[in-house]
C-alpha positions as CSV (number, residue, x, y, z in Angstrom):
1,M,186.5,-142.6,149.0
2,S,185.7,-139.3,148.3
3,L,186.5,-136.4,150.2
4,S,187.0,-132.8,150.4
5,R,190.8,-131.4,151.3
6,R,189.0,-128.2,152.7
7,T,187.4,-130.7,155.4
8,L,190.6,-132.7,156.4
9,I,193.5,-130.2,156.2
10,G,193.8,-129.1,159.8
11,S,192.2,-131.7,161.2
12,A,194.5,-133.0,163.5
13,A,203.5,-155.8,139.9
14,A,206.0,-155.5,137.0
15,A,206.5,-151.7,136.4
16,T,209.3,-150.5,134.0
17,S,211.8,-148.6,136.7
18,L,213.5,-145.4,134.8
19,A,216.9,-144.8,135.7
20,F,217.9,-141.8,137.7
21,A,219.8,-140.0,134.7
22,G,221.2,-136.8,133.8
23,L,220.6,-135.1,137.5
24,G,220.5,-131.1,137.7
25,S,219.7,-129.3,140.4
26,R,216.6,-127.2,141.3
27,A,216.3,-125.4,144.7
28,R,216.8,-128.6,147.5
29,A,215.4,-131.1,145.1
30,E,217.2,-133.1,142.4
31,R,215.6,-133.2,138.7
32,V,215.3,-136.2,136.8
33,V,215.1,-135.6,132.9
34,P,213.1,-138.3,131.3
35,A,213.6,-139.9,127.9
36,A,211.2,-137.7,126.5
37,D,209.2,-135.1,127.7
38,P,206.1,-136.1,130.4
39,G,202.8,-135.3,128.6
40,Y,199.5,-136.4,127.3
41,L,198.9,-139.4,124.8
42,N,196.2,-138.4,122.0
43,E,193.1,-140.1,121.8
44,V,194.3,-141.8,118.9
45,E,197.4,-143.3,120.8
46,A,197.3,-145.8,123.2
47,Y,194.5,-148.4,122.7
48,G,192.4,-145.8,120.6
49,A,189.4,-143.5,121.2
50,L,186.6,-144.7,123.4
51,V,183.9,-146.5,121.6
52,K,180.3,-145.5,122.8
53,D,178.7,-148.2,125.0
54,P,175.4,-149.7,123.8
55,A,174.4,-150.9,127.7
56,G,175.5,-146.7,128.6
57,L,177.9,-148.5,131.2
58,I,181.3,-148.9,130.4
59,D,183.2,-146.8,127.4
60,L,186.1,-149.3,126.1
61,P,188.6,-148.9,123.1
62,K,187.4,-150.8,120.1
63,G,188.1,-154.9,120.4
64,F,187.8,-154.6,124.0
65,S,184.7,-156.2,126.0
66,Y,183.7,-156.0,129.8
67,K,181.9,-158.6,131.7
68,I,179.7,-157.9,134.8
69,V,181.2,-160.9,137.4
70,S,179.6,-159.7,140.5
71,R,176.6,-157.4,141.9
72,S,175.9,-156.1,145.2
73,G,172.8,-158.3,146.4
74,D,173.6,-161.4,144.7
75,E,173.4,-164.2,146.6
76,M,176.8,-166.0,147.2
77,N,177.7,-170.2,147.9
78,D,177.7,-169.3,151.8
79,G,174.1,-168.1,151.3
80,F,175.3,-164.3,152.7
81,F,174.6,-161.8,150.1
82,V,177.3,-159.7,148.2
83,P,177.7,-156.5,150.1
84,G,177.7,-153.0,148.8
85,S,180.4,-150.8,148.6
86,H,183.2,-152.3,146.5
87,D,186.7,-151.0,146.6
88,G,189.7,-152.6,146.8
89,M,190.7,-155.5,145.3
90,A,193.7,-158.2,144.2
91,A,194.1,-161.3,142.1
92,F,195.4,-164.1,143.1
93,A,196.9,-167.5,141.6
94,H,194.9,-170.4,142.0
95,T,195.9,-174.5,142.0
96,S,193.9,-174.5,138.9
97,P,195.7,-172.6,135.8
98,D,192.5,-171.3,134.3
99,K,191.4,-169.8,137.4
100,I,191.7,-166.9,139.4
101,V,191.4,-165.6,143.0
102,L,190.1,-162.4,144.2
103,V,189.6,-160.8,147.1
104,R,187.3,-157.5,147.2
105,N,186.7,-155.0,150.4
106,H,183.8,-153.6,151.1
107,E,184.1,-150.1,152.3
108,I,180.5,-150.0,154.4
109,G,180.5,-147.7,157.3
110,I,179.4,-148.6,161.4
111,K,175.9,-147.2,161.1
112,A,175.2,-149.1,157.4
113,R,172.7,-152.2,157.8
114,G,170.5,-152.6,153.8
115,N,173.8,-153.3,151.7
116,G,175.9,-155.9,153.8
117,P,175.7,-159.9,153.6
118,L,172.9,-160.2,155.8
119,G,170.2,-158.5,154.1
120,A,168.4,-155.4,154.0
121,K,167.0,-156.2,157.4
122,G,169.4,-158.7,159.1
123,E,167.4,-161.8,157.8
124,L,170.3,-163.7,157.6
125,I,172.1,-163.1,160.9
126,G,171.2,-166.5,162.5
127,K,173.6,-168.2,159.8
128,L,176.1,-165.9,160.6
129,D,179.0,-167.8,163.5
130,K,179.4,-164.6,165.4
131,A,182.9,-165.9,166.8
132,R,183.7,-164.7,163.7
133,V,183.0,-161.0,163.4
134,Y,185.0,-158.6,164.7
135,D,182.7,-156.2,166.1
136,F,179.1,-155.3,166.7
137,G,177.5,-151.9,166.7
138,D,175.4,-150.3,170.0
139,D,172.2,-152.3,168.8
140,G,174.2,-155.5,168.6
141,F,173.8,-155.6,165.1
142,P,177.1,-156.9,163.2
143,L,179.4,-154.3,161.3
144,S,178.9,-154.8,157.5
145,G,182.6,-153.9,156.2
146,G,185.0,-157.0,155.3
147,T,185.9,-158.5,152.7
148,T,184.6,-161.1,149.9
149,T,186.8,-163.6,148.1
150,L,185.7,-164.8,144.2
151,I,186.6,-167.5,142.4
152,Y,187.1,-166.8,138.4
153,N,187.6,-168.6,135.3
154,T,189.3,-166.8,133.2
155,R,189.0,-169.2,130.6
156,T,185.5,-169.6,130.0
157,Q,185.0,-166.0,131.7
158,Q,182.6,-167.6,134.5
159,L,182.4,-166.9,138.4
160,E,182.4,-169.9,139.8
161,Q,182.1,-169.0,143.7
162,H,182.1,-166.7,145.6
163,F,181.6,-166.1,149.8
164,L,182.4,-163.9,152.3
165,S,185.6,-163.8,153.9
166,L,185.9,-161.2,156.6
167,T,183.2,-159.2,158.6
168,G,182.4,-156.8,161.0
169,T,185.0,-154.9,160.3
170,A,184.1,-151.2,158.9
171,T,184.8,-148.8,156.0
172,N,187.3,-151.3,154.1
173,C,188.5,-149.6,152.0
174,A,191.8,-150.5,150.1
175,G,194.7,-152.8,150.9
176,G,197.2,-155.0,149.8
177,L,198.5,-158.1,148.4
178,T,201.8,-160.1,150.3
179,P,204.0,-162.4,148.6
180,W,202.8,-165.0,150.4
181,G,199.1,-165.1,149.2
182,S,197.1,-163.0,151.3
183,W,194.9,-159.9,151.5
184,L,196.0,-156.9,153.9
185,T,192.5,-155.7,154.3
186,C,192.3,-151.7,155.6
187,E,190.3,-149.8,157.6
188,E,189.2,-146.4,157.2
189,N,187.4,-145.7,160.0
190,T,188.9,-144.6,163.1
191,A,186.0,-145.4,165.7
192,R,186.3,-145.9,169.2
193,P,183.6,-148.0,171.9
194,G,181.6,-145.5,172.8
195,M,181.2,-144.0,169.0
196,G,178.6,-146.9,167.5
197,V,181.3,-149.8,168.0
198,K,182.4,-151.9,170.7
199,K,186.1,-152.0,170.2
200,D,188.9,-149.7,167.9
201,H,188.9,-149.4,164.3
202,G,191.5,-148.3,162.3
203,Y,193.3,-151.4,161.7
204,I,194.7,-153.8,158.8
205,F,193.8,-157.1,159.1
206,E,194.7,-160.2,157.0
207,V,192.4,-162.3,154.8
208,P,194.4,-165.3,153.2
209,S,193.3,-165.8,149.4
210,G,193.3,-169.3,149.7
211,Y,191.3,-170.1,152.6
212,K,187.5,-170.5,152.2
213,G,185.2,-169.0,154.8
214,L,185.8,-166.7,157.4
215,A,189.1,-165.3,158.2
216,A,189.8,-164.8,162.1
217,P,189.5,-161.2,162.7
218,I,192.6,-160.8,164.1
219,P,194.0,-156.6,164.0
220,I,197.6,-156.0,163.5
221,K,197.6,-153.4,165.9
222,A,201.5,-153.1,166.3
223,M,201.1,-151.9,161.9
224,G,199.1,-149.1,163.7
225,R,196.1,-147.6,163.7
226,F,194.6,-144.4,161.6
227,K,192.1,-144.3,158.3
228,R,194.1,-146.3,156.7
229,E,193.5,-146.7,152.5
230,A,196.3,-149.4,151.5
231,A,199.5,-151.2,151.7
232,A,201.9,-152.5,149.8
233,I,204.9,-154.9,150.2
234,D,208.8,-155.1,149.0
235,P,208.9,-158.9,148.3
236,R,212.7,-158.4,148.5
237,T,213.1,-156.4,152.3
238,G,209.4,-157.2,153.5
239,V,209.3,-153.9,154.4
240,V,205.2,-152.7,154.5
241,Y,204.3,-149.3,153.3
242,M,201.0,-147.7,153.8
243,T,198.6,-144.7,153.1
244,E,196.5,-142.7,154.8
245,D,193.2,-140.8,153.8
246,M,194.0,-137.4,155.5
247,G,194.3,-134.2,153.8
248,D,197.9,-133.8,156.3
249,S,198.4,-138.0,155.8
250,A,201.9,-139.2,156.5
251,L,203.4,-142.0,154.6
252,Y,204.1,-145.0,156.7
253,R,206.5,-147.9,156.8
254,Y,206.2,-151.2,159.0
255,L,209.6,-152.9,159.6
256,P,208.0,-156.7,161.0
257,N,210.4,-158.8,163.3
258,D,209.7,-161.5,161.1
259,K,208.9,-160.6,157.2
260,R,206.4,-163.7,156.9
261,Y,204.3,-163.2,160.1
262,L,203.0,-159.9,160.5
263,H,201.8,-159.8,163.8
264,S,205.2,-160.9,165.5
265,G,205.5,-157.0,166.0
266,G,207.9,-154.4,164.3
267,R,209.1,-150.8,164.2
268,L,206.3,-148.4,162.6
269,Q,208.3,-145.7,160.6
270,A,207.1,-142.4,158.6
271,L,208.9,-141.1,155.7
272,M,210.7,-137.7,155.8
273,I,212.5,-135.6,153.1
274,L,216.2,-135.1,154.3
275,D,216.5,-131.7,153.0
276,A,213.0,-130.6,154.0
277,P,211.6,-131.8,156.8
278,G,208.0,-131.4,157.5
279,A,207.6,-130.1,153.7
280,E,204.3,-130.3,152.5
281,T,204.4,-132.5,149.2
282,S,200.8,-131.0,147.5
283,N,202.4,-128.0,146.2
284,F,199.3,-126.0,147.4
285,K,200.8,-122.8,149.3
286,T,204.5,-123.3,148.3
287,A,205.8,-125.2,145.6
288,L,208.1,-127.8,146.3
289,W,209.3,-129.1,144.0
290,N,208.1,-130.2,140.0
291,Q,207.4,-133.1,138.5
292,G,210.1,-135.2,137.7
293,D,212.1,-133.9,140.9
294,S,213.2,-135.9,143.7
295,F,214.1,-136.0,147.1
296,K,216.5,-138.0,149.3
297,V,214.7,-139.3,152.3
298,A,214.7,-140.8,156.2
299,W,212.3,-142.6,157.9
300,V,211.2,-141.3,161.5
301,D,210.2,-144.2,164.5
302,L,206.8,-144.1,165.8
303,H,206.1,-144.9,169.4
304,D,202.7,-145.5,169.8
305,P,201.3,-147.3,167.1
306,E,197.8,-147.9,169.0
307,S,197.3,-144.1,168.4
308,P,194.1,-143.9,170.7
309,D,193.5,-140.1,169.6
310,D,194.1,-140.7,165.9
311,S,197.1,-138.6,166.2
312,L,199.7,-140.6,164.5
313,R,200.1,-138.0,161.4
314,L,200.7,-135.2,163.9
315,Q,203.1,-137.1,165.9
316,A,205.1,-138.0,162.9
317,R,204.7,-134.2,161.6
318,K,206.4,-133.3,164.8
319,K,209.2,-134.9,163.6
320,G,210.1,-134.0,160.4
321,A,207.8,-135.8,158.3
322,A,206.4,-135.7,155.3
323,V,202.7,-134.2,154.9
324,F,200.7,-135.7,151.9
325,C,197.3,-134.5,150.6
326,R,195.1,-137.8,151.0
327,G,197.4,-140.8,150.3
328,E,195.1,-143.5,148.9
329,G,196.2,-146.4,146.2
330,I,199.7,-147.8,147.0
331,H,200.9,-150.6,144.6
332,W,204.5,-152.4,144.6
333,G,206.4,-152.4,141.4
334,N,209.5,-153.6,139.5
335,G,211.7,-152.4,142.9
336,E,210.2,-149.2,143.3
337,L,206.7,-148.1,145.2
338,F,203.9,-146.1,143.3
339,F,201.4,-144.4,145.6
340,A,198.7,-141.7,144.8
341,C,197.6,-139.0,146.8
342,T,194.0,-137.6,145.8
343,E,193.6,-133.9,145.9
344,G,197.4,-133.1,145.9
345,G,198.4,-130.6,143.4
346,R,198.8,-127.1,142.5
347,Q,194.9,-127.7,140.6
348,E,194.1,-130.2,143.2
349,Y,193.8,-132.9,140.5
350,G,195.8,-135.5,142.4
351,Q,199.5,-136.4,142.2
352,I,201.2,-139.4,141.5
353,M,204.7,-140.5,143.3
354,R,207.3,-143.3,143.2
355,Y,209.8,-144.1,145.6
356,V,212.4,-146.1,144.8
357,P,214.1,-147.9,148.1
358,S,217.6,-147.8,149.4
359,P,219.6,-151.1,148.3
360,N,219.8,-151.2,152.4
361,E,216.1,-150.6,153.0
362,G,215.3,-150.5,156.5
363,T,218.5,-151.3,158.2
364,A,221.5,-149.1,159.9
365,D,223.3,-149.1,156.3
366,E,220.3,-147.2,154.5
367,K,221.5,-143.8,155.5
368,T,224.8,-144.3,153.4
369,Q,222.1,-144.9,150.1
370,P,219.1,-143.2,150.9
371,G,215.6,-144.0,149.4
372,R,214.7,-141.4,146.8
373,L,210.7,-139.5,146.6
374,E,209.8,-138.4,143.5
375,L,207.0,-136.6,142.1
376,F,206.4,-138.8,139.2
377,I,202.5,-137.2,138.1
378,E,201.5,-134.1,139.3
379,S,197.9,-133.4,136.7
380,S,197.4,-129.7,135.6
381,D,194.1,-130.7,133.7
382,L,191.1,-132.6,135.4
383,R,190.3,-133.8,131.7
384,K,193.2,-136.1,131.8
385,L,193.6,-137.5,135.1
386,D,191.6,-136.2,138.1
387,Y,191.9,-137.4,141.7
388,A,193.8,-140.5,141.3
389,D,193.1,-143.5,143.6
390,N,193.3,-147.4,143.6
391,L,196.1,-148.0,141.5
392,T,198.1,-151.1,139.9
393,T,200.9,-152.0,137.9
394,S,200.4,-154.0,134.5
395,P,202.3,-156.7,133.4
396,W,203.4,-155.0,130.6
397,G,204.9,-152.2,133.0
398,H,202.1,-149.8,132.7
399,L,200.2,-147.5,135.5
400,Y,196.7,-148.6,135.6
401,V,194.7,-146.2,137.5
402,C,191.4,-145.3,138.8
403,E,189.6,-141.9,139.2
404,D,187.7,-141.1,142.2
405,R,185.9,-137.5,141.5
406,Y,182.0,-137.3,142.1
407,S,180.7,-134.9,140.1
408,N,177.4,-134.3,138.1
409,V,178.9,-133.3,135.0
410,L,182.9,-135.3,135.1
411,V,183.1,-139.6,134.6
412,N,185.6,-141.4,136.1
413,H,188.1,-142.9,134.0
414,L,190.8,-145.7,134.3
415,R,193.7,-144.1,133.0
416,I,196.9,-145.5,131.9
417,V,200.4,-143.6,133.0
418,T,203.0,-145.1,130.9
419,P,207.2,-145.5,132.3
420,Q,207.7,-142.1,130.8
421,G,204.8,-140.6,132.9
422,R,202.8,-140.0,129.9
423,V,199.0,-140.6,130.6
424,A,196.2,-142.2,128.3
425,T,192.5,-142.9,129.0
426,F,191.7,-146.5,128.8
427,A,188.0,-146.8,130.2
428,A,184.9,-144.3,131.3
429,H,182.3,-145.0,133.7
430,V,179.4,-143.7,131.5
431,G,176.5,-145.3,134.0
432,G,176.9,-142.8,136.7
433,A,178.9,-140.6,139.4
434,S,180.7,-143.3,141.0
435,E,184.0,-144.1,141.4
436,W,186.0,-146.6,139.5
437,A,188.2,-149.1,142.7
438,G,190.1,-152.3,143.1
439,V,191.6,-152.5,139.7
440,T,194.0,-155.6,139.6
441,F,194.9,-157.8,136.6
442,A,194.8,-161.8,136.7
443,P,198.3,-162.8,137.3
444,D,198.7,-164.4,133.1
445,G,197.6,-160.7,132.3
446,S,194.6,-161.8,130.5
447,T,192.0,-159.7,132.2
448,L,191.7,-157.0,134.0
449,F,189.9,-156.6,137.3
450,A,187.5,-153.6,138.9
451,N,185.0,-152.7,140.7
452,I,182.5,-149.9,140.7
453,Q,181.6,-148.5,143.6
454,D,178.0,-147.3,143.9
455,P,175.5,-149.5,143.4
456,G,178.6,-152.1,143.2
457,F,179.8,-154.3,140.4
458,T,183.1,-156.0,139.4
459,V,183.6,-156.0,135.8
460,A,186.4,-158.2,133.6
461,I,187.8,-157.0,131.2
462,T,189.8,-158.4,128.1
463,G,190.8,-157.4,124.8
464,P,194.1,-157.1,123.0
465,W,196.2,-156.0,125.6
466,G,199.5,-156.1,123.2
467,Q,198.0,-153.5,120.5
468,F,199.4,-150.9,123.1
469,S,200.9,-147.7,120.8
470,D,202.6,-144.8,122.3
471,Q,203.8,-143.3,119.1
472,T,203.8,-139.6,118.6
473,V,200.7,-138.8,116.8
474,D,199.5,-135.6,115.6
475,A,196.3,-134.0,117.4
């Protein structure tokens, strides 16, 4: 979701790991010297220059093509309409090897009525099982945020089924997949009763990818209540990491009592930089670090997870937690975590952080070998990377990053970031100013899926993935 930092500040899968080698000192941070200088790939590198789309929608490199899988307003198999405002999404394996399951978010606010699953005038409200609706507006209309589930055949490149899978929630922005095959959908809205709704919002809901129909709308309250963006789970430890889309946000983690059942309760914590408690990571006013620098971290306990006044990040800051500018997309790679800070950086063009957990993550012994937080990317050129948002890791070790800048001049891109921190352009949405969202790969790596939020459609992209080249080419 695109917001202005100035309106926020002051308001209360397999990625190739890089070894931390060649450590030197710089102030309180430790400098990681990469194998090659980070930089941007020339347009003739990577997959090559983008080719103009005759349809005027999405430019891709030569050999790649896209197919529109689903549009807002399409009628689904359950008789409801595809909601608008497509956002976060993940792909899951299906029982058939030719098929995959997509679970997709819809970032629809509490007042929106015309672009939800019930039709422009709510004509399908009678079809809805109200016991499976989380919340209603003050006017009695079911809230339109939630998720849809799609069954797609990657061999025939056809959508086979799609249906509503969660409804009655608000502003479902991003989320994260679980190792056991469900989707954690996150509400980027902390409305309370008396604010146009009847229940509290700002929670995570779990949507099983293998279930056909509406999931039980049960918030996981122990995971906290805040303006959520996304979540990612370390399959080794079961720790859940969560981002918050605020200009003064924290990075959270949840240590579940039962790592296969998140409703079992657990501890909620926020990340603190050991050598710089309360550090501002954005580099806006004071340069804390440069690209490639890293810090050891600790985690501070938070004791009011439901935060009725939406003050978890303030509680965290009082305890020394680090401050991030608009934490958005987050994804687990190969033993490490990547997350985007959409408006961070000296130029406010965005940052990507990398967190390498402790070998003893989430235990008392992690103090002896703390996790490390690295400034992996800080963009200094909006033409190369601007407003990083949703992201994912490809099966071959690259980050694919959605841009989220709303502009009458700039277009949003899908960017590639290599393990060495080099950035390349993969796709451009030339059909309007809307953001990319929900980037995710089919488990077999054959197809990339992504969303264009407005007017709301999902695309499947295929092509010669094996032809990527990161060899230096003179401009």
